[in-house]
C-alpha positions in Angstrom: 59.1 40.8 11.4 56.5 38.1 11.4 58.9 36.3 14.3 59.0 39.4 15.8 55.4 40.4 16.5 54.5 36.5 17.4 57.1 37.1 20.2 55.4 40.6 20.9 52.2 38.7 20.9 53.2 36.6 23.5 54.8 38.8 25.6 53.2 41.8 25.0 49.4 40.8 23.0 48.0 44.4 22.5 51.4 45.8 20.8 51.8 42.5 18.7 48.1 43.1 17.5 48.3 46.7 17.0 51.5 46.1 14.6 49.5 43.8 12.7 46.0 44.8 12.0 46.7 48.6 13.9 43.7 50.7 15.9 40.1 48.7 15.6 38.0 46.5 17.2 40.3 43.6 17.0 43.2 45.8 18.8 40.0 46.8 21.7 39.1 43.4 22.0 42.5 42.0 22.7 43.4 44.8 25.2 40.3 44.1 27.0 41.2 40.2 26.9 44.8 41.1 28.3 42.9 43.3 31.0 41.4 39.6 32.1 44.2 38.1 31.8 47.2 37.7 30.3 47.1 34.1 28.6 43.6 35.3 26.9 44.9 38.4 25.7 48.5 36.2 24.6 46.3 33.5 22.8 44.5 36.1 20.9 47.5 38.0 19.6 48.7 34.8 18.3 45.9 33.8 16.6 45.6 37.0 15.2 48.9 37.2 14.1 48.9 33.5 12.2 45.4 34.4 10.9 46.4 37.5 9.0 49.9 35.6 7.8 47.5 33.1 6.4 45.7 35.4 4.3 47.7 38.9 4.0 45.5 40.0 1.3 42.2 40.5 3.1 41.3 43.6 4.1 41.7 44.6 7.7 38.6 43.7 10.2 37.5 41.8 12.9 39.2 38.1 13.5 
């Protein structure tokens, strides 16, 4: 599942973030960054997914 989320985070950044953290401030930040350009949204999505995989026991929040 992690590979799928990373690929979605690269090609469709908001979807990858949504599948990782759900609806919240992180998703809205990613949508804004994606609207500003695909690259910032993609970098943010991959970073969020990687950080979430690093510590999966952490409560959902802003990354």
